[in-house]
N, C-alpha and C positions, 0 to 999 in steps of 0.2 A: 334245808335250802340247797338247791342244786348248784353246780359249779358256776354256771352263767350268772345266777342271781348273786352268788357270793362275790364274783368278780366285779359286777356292777356296783354292789354295795361298797367294795373296797375303793373303786374309782371315785365314787361320790364322796366318800370320807376323805380321800386324799385331796380332792379339790377344796373341801371345807377347811382342811388343815392348812393348805397353801394360802387360802384367803385370810385365815386367822393369823397366820404368821406375817402376812403383809400388813395387816392391821396393827399387829404388835410392833413391827419395825417402824411404822408411821408414828405410833404413839411415843416410842422411845426417842425419835428425832425431835419431838416437840418439848421434851424435858429440858428446861433451862439449867445450865451448869451452875453448880454451887462452888464458890471459892474455897480452896483448901490450903492447908499449910504446905510449905516446901520441905517435905520430909527428907530426912537424911538416911541413906542406906549404906550397907557395906558391900563392896564388890569382891570378886574372887581374889584379886591381888592385894586385898587388905585395905585398900584406899576407900574413902567414902565418896558418895555421889548423891547429888540432890535430885529430887523428883523432876525439876525443870530440865536437868541434863539428860534424863532418860528419853526425851523426845528426839534427840539428835537434830536432824533438819526438818522434822515433821511438826505439825501442829495438833496431831491426834495421837493418842497413846493407848495401847491395850496392855494392862497389867494382869498377868495370870496369878491367882492366889493358889499356890501349890502347898500341900500339907507337909511335904518333906520326903526324905528318902525312904521312909518306912511305909509309904502308901503306894501299893502297886497300881491302883487305879489312877492316881495322880500321874504316875509314870506313864501309864497308857495314854492318857490325854496329852501329856507333853510330847510323847513320841509322835503323835499325830500332828501337833503344832510344828514340830521340827521339820516334817516333810513339806509343810506349807510355808515355812518361814520366809524363804526367798520371794514368795508371792506377797505375803502379808506386808513386808517392809516397802513394797512399791507404793503402798497407800498410807500406812500408819506405822509408828514405832511400836515395838513389841518387846516386852520384858517379862521374865518369869521370876516371881518372888517366892521365897520359902523361909521358914523359920530356922533352917539348917545354917550352921556356920559356913563361912566362905570356903574353907578347905574341903568340907564335905560336899558342898555344891560342885566344886571343881572336879572331885573324884567321880561323882555321879554323872556329870555332864560328859566327862571323858569316856566313861564306860558306855554310856548310851549313844554317844556321837551327837549330842545336842550342840547346835551351833548358835542358838539365840542367847542373848545376854541374860545373866542371872544376878539377882541382888538378894542379900539377906535382910530379913526383917527382925532378926533376933534382938536388935538393940533399939527398936522404935515401937510405936503403937499403931502402925499402919493397918495391920490386919484387924486389930480391935476396933479402930475408928470406923472402918468400913463394913463391919459386921461379919468378918471371916474368922474371928476368934471370939468365943464366948465361954466364960468359965473354964478356961484351959482346954477347950475343945476347938480344934481347927476345922474349917470348912473350905472346900475347894470352889473356885469360881473365877470370875473375871470382872475387872472394873475398867471403865472407860473415862479417859481424861482428855481435856483439850488445853492448849496454852494460848493465851492472848498475846497481842503484840507487845504489851508491857511486861510480859513474863509471868503474869498471874496464871496459875493453874486452876482449872475448874473440873469438878467431878460431875459426870452426866448420868451414867447408868451403871448397873451391876447385875449379875445373875449368878446363881449357884450352878455347879456342875453336879451331875448325878445320872443314874441309869435312865436312858431314854431321851437325854437332852440332845441338842443339835451340835454338840462340840466334840463328839467322838464318833467318827464315821464307822468304826468297827461294829458298834452296837446296832446301828441302822442296817448294816449289811447282814449281820447275824439274824436280825429280826425278820429278814426275808426268808430265812431257812425254816423248814418245818420244825426243827428242834429249838429254834429261837435263841435268844442270848442269855436267858436267865441263869444258866448253869456254867457260864464261861467265867473263869477266874484268870486274870493276866499273870504271867510269870515275868520276873525281872530279868532272868538270864536270856540273852539274845542267842548265843551259840550253845545249843543244848548238847552238841556232840563233843564239847571240850570244856574242861574246867578253867581254861585260860581264855579270858575275854579281852580281845584286842581293843584298845582304846583309840581315840582320835588324836592322841598326842604323839608327835615325832620330834626328836631332838637331833640337831645337826651341828657339828663343830666346823667353824669356818675360819679362814684367814682374812686379813684386812677387814676387821670387824665393822668399822665405821662405814666403809663404802658398801659392805654387804647389806647393812641395814637399809641404806638408801636404795640399793638395787632391788631388793625384795619388795620394798614399799612402793617405789616410784615406777620401776620398770615392770616387775612381775604383777604388781597390783595387790599384794597381800596387805591386809589391814594390820597396822602396828598397834597392838593392844597395850603393851607395856615395854619398858626398856630400862636396863641397868648397864653399868660398865662391863658386866660379864655375861649377860644373857638378855635377849629380847624375845618377846612372845608375839608371833604373827598368827593370823587366822585367814583361811581362804577355803571356800566351799565346804565348810563344816570340819575342816582339819586344822589343828593347832600345830604350829611349827615353833619350836624353841631353838633359836639361833644362838649358839654358844661361841664365845670368844676363845678360840683355841690358843693356848700359850705355846711357847717354843718347845716345851717338853712333851706335849701331847700330839701336836700336829693336827692339820685339818683333815676333813673328809669322813670322820666317823659318824655313822647314823645310828640312832637308838630308837627302837620302838617301845611300846609299853603294853603290859598285860596286867589285868586285874584278876584276882583269884579270891575265892571264898575262904580257903584254908591255906594261909601263907606258909605255915610250917611244913605241911605236906608237899606243897608245890616246890618249895625251896629244896627240900630233901630229895625229891624226885629229880630235879634238874641237876643237882650236884652229883647224884649217883650216875647220871647219864653223861657226865663229863663237862658240865658247865662250870665256869669259874666266876666267883663273886669278885667283882672289880671295885665295888664301893658299897658301903653299908650306911644308909641314912638313919635308920632306926630299926627296931626289932621286927618290923613288918614292912620294910621297904629297902630293896637292894638293887644294884645294877649288876647284870650278869653278861657274860660272853659265852656263847655255846661253841662246841668244837668245830662248827662248820662256817663260822664267820659272822653270824648275827649277834647283835648286842641289844639288850633290852632292859627296861626298868620293870621290876616285879613288885606289886604292892597288894595288900589285902583290901578288898572292897569293903567300904564302910556300910 
């Protein structure tokens, strides 16, 4: 077959696929919602949240079924959703669920720079009930829910993720290449030139703590995710800011960044050898450091 004939065949097949996808979308819209239980999930701060509350101010909800931190392909899909998150929430609520515990989810999200909300399904049957866990095997995908005026939640549709689906733009782009996408394997590490992975967490010590919370929330427009008498977590544009109540002995103004590493012992040894000082030790794989040049940061081992 000559190039012109191949191109024509490709064009015809593309039009068939476009029409089939339109038919599929139309059929999905016709599916009537099925009432579901108001599941309880665990959030990164350890608090629980119900399915109805995941909608925020929307009446439609997309829930991603992620297999957890050990699945590089799930991470690849989530990286793509993260880049579209600010567009998605213009139309529908969006949440990523995984069987990981909340602390692990927090670490992974910080390392990847994910800005969407996450919930843990470790303590409920959500994944099993919707077919994303069978006989101890997890499956990636997405479920669609709506919420009625009376607060009742309905399940409308679901689909699995996998090679060649419509939910990972990278695969579609690579399939345009002569080499295709078959032999591509995603890597978890973002910065290949360094063993130190900068997370999206920043801590700042402030004075006049109560007024600072109001200022960052009401004036700057940061979202207040959680608050305690000693620390408040804000988020804006995919960055988390931990605003700390600076006591009289510490003083305000100190800023702390955060690095995740694969080998905590080796990274800690290197930094100390290069003149860094450990200012606080949380546990055997988590410390605060100050370098000789003025920067302060939290160092922890990536889960």
